[in-house]
C-alpha positions in Angstrom: 32.6 -24.6 7.0 30.4 -23.0 4.4 27.7 -25.7 4.8 27.7 -25.3 8.6 27.3 -21.6 8.3 24.3 -22.1 5.9 22.7 -24.4 8.5 23.3 -21.9 11.2 21.7 -19.1 9.1 18.7 -21.3 8.3 18.3 -22.2 12.0 18.5 -18.5 13.0 15.8 -17.6 10.3 13.6 -20.4 11.6 14.0 -19.2 15.2 13.2 -15.7 14.2 10.1 -16.8 12.4 9.0 -18.8 15.5 9.5 -15.8 17.8 7.5 -13.5 15.4 4.5 -15.9 14.9 2.9 -15.2 18.4 2.9 -11.4 17.7 1.2 -11.9 14.3 -1.3 -14.4 15.6 -2.1 -12.1 18.6 -2.8 -9.2 16.2 -5.2 -11.4 14.3 -6.9 -12.5 17.5 -7.4 -8.8 18.4 -9.1 -8.2 15.0 -11.3 -11.2 15.3 -12.7 -10.2 18.7 -14.4 -7.2 17.1 -17.4 -7.2 14.9 -18.4 -4.7 12.2 -22.0 -3.8 11.4 -23.7 -1.6 8.8 -26.3 0.7 10.1 -28.2 4.0 9.7 -27.8 7.1 11.9 -31.2 7.9 13.5 -32.2 10.4 16.1 -32.9 9.0 19.6 -33.9 11.4 22.3 -31.6 14.4 22.0 -28.7 12.5 20.4 -27.9 10.3 17.5 -27.4 6.5 17.4 -26.5 3.9 14.8 -29.4 1.5 14.3 -28.3 -1.9 12.8 -30.5 -4.3 10.8 -31.0 -6.5 13.9 -32.5 -3.5 15.8 -29.4 -2.9 18.1 -28.4 0.7 18.6 -25.0 2.2 19.3 -24.4 5.8 20.4 -22.7 8.2 18.0 -20.1 10.4 19.6 -19.8 13.7 17.7 -16.6 14.7 19.5 -15.0 11.4 18.5 -15.9 11.8 14.8 -14.1 15.2 14.8 -11.1 13.7 16.6 -10.9 11.0 13.9 -11.2 13.5 11.1 -14.6 12.4 10.0 -17.4 14.7 8.9 -20.1 15.1 11.5 -22.8 12.4 11.4 -26.4 13.3 10.6 -29.7 11.5 10.6 -30.0 9.1 7.6 -26.2 8.6 7.1 -25.2 5.0 6.2 -22.3 4.0 8.4 -20.2 1.1 9.6 -19.8 0.6 13.3 -17.0 -1.5 14.9 -18.0 -3.1 18.2 -15.6 -4.6 20.7 -16.0 -7.8 22.7 -17.9 -5.9 25.4 -20.5 -4.8 22.8 -19.3 -1.2 22.9 -19.0 0.9 19.7 -15.3 1.8 19.4 -15.3 3.3 15.9 -17.9 4.6 13.4 -17.2 5.5 9.8 -19.4 6.8 7.0 -20.1 4.0 4.6 -17.3 3.7 2.1 -14.8 5.5 4.3 -13.8 2.6 6.6 -10.3 3.0 7.9 -7.5 0.6 8.7 -6.6 0.0 12.3 -3.1 -0.7 13.5 -1.9 -2.9 16.3 1.2 -2.0 18.4 2.6 -4.3 21.1 5.0 -3.2 23.8 5.6 -3.0 27.5 3.2 -0.5 29.2 5.2 2.4 30.7 2.4 4.8 31.4 -1.4 4.8 31.3 -2.6 8.3 31.8 -5.8 8.7 33.8 -5.8 12.5 33.7 -3.8 13.2 30.5 -5.4 10.3 28.6 -2.2 9.0 27.0 -0.7 5.5 26.7 3.1 5.2 26.6 4.7 1.9 25.4 8.2 0.6 25.2 8.4 -1.1 21.8 11.2 -2.6 19.8 11.5 0.8 18.0 11.7 2.7 21.2 9.2 4.6 23.4 5.9 5.5 21.7 3.1 7.7 23.1 -0.5 7.5 21.8 -3.6 9.5 22.8 -6.4 7.5 24.5 -9.8 8.1 22.9 -11.9 7.1 25.9 -11.1 6.3 29.5 -13.5 3.4 29.8 -11.1 1.3 27.7 -10.2 -1.8 29.8 -7.4 -0.3 31.9 -8.1 -1.5 35.4 -5.5 -3.7 36.9 -3.0 -3.3 34.2 0.3 -2.4 35.9 3.3 -0.7 34.3 5.6 -3.3 32.8 2.8 -5.4 31.5 3.0 -6.5 27.9 0.0 -5.0 26.0 -1.3 -4.6 22.5 -3.0 -1.3 21.6 -5.4 -0.9 18.7 -5.0 2.4 16.9 -7.6 4.0 14.7 -6.6 5.7 11.5 -5.9 9.0 13.4 -3.3 7.1 15.6 -5.4 7.2 18.8 -5.9 4.1 21.1 -9.4 2.7 20.7 -8.7 -0.6 22.5 -6.1 -2.2 24.7 -5.4 -5.8 25.7 -2.9 -7.7 27.8 -0.7 -9.9 25.6 -1.5 -13.5 26.5 
């Protein structure tokens, strides 16, 4: 009887590991779809942009830096910029202050167009996160869809993807 119980425990542990692997792999896929570049903040027109060594420029959003708790960017600052798969800057940090992003997967309950919030049903219960920008890929994602949100260090959604 004891040997059979050990086999059953081993089988349950293996089954649990197999179920969890897709979640872990999916989070890694999310991270790998983004690129990080070093750059320098320069003035362009009336605003500031990050210029990377290859000559590409990405707009700096002062409002977002304050929401993330960063000091305001100024011309000449060395920064790291995180770019999503659409070549859009989703996060900018002063060099040496790079933050850690978190991925949360759950069933989409609400995607606020006016109140800019995302509500998910997760294994830990309902979770609500602020949405940093409306242009995040939200079209055609219906409530009940399994999604993964990427959160910056301030806990705000900077990217959202359907779970494949």
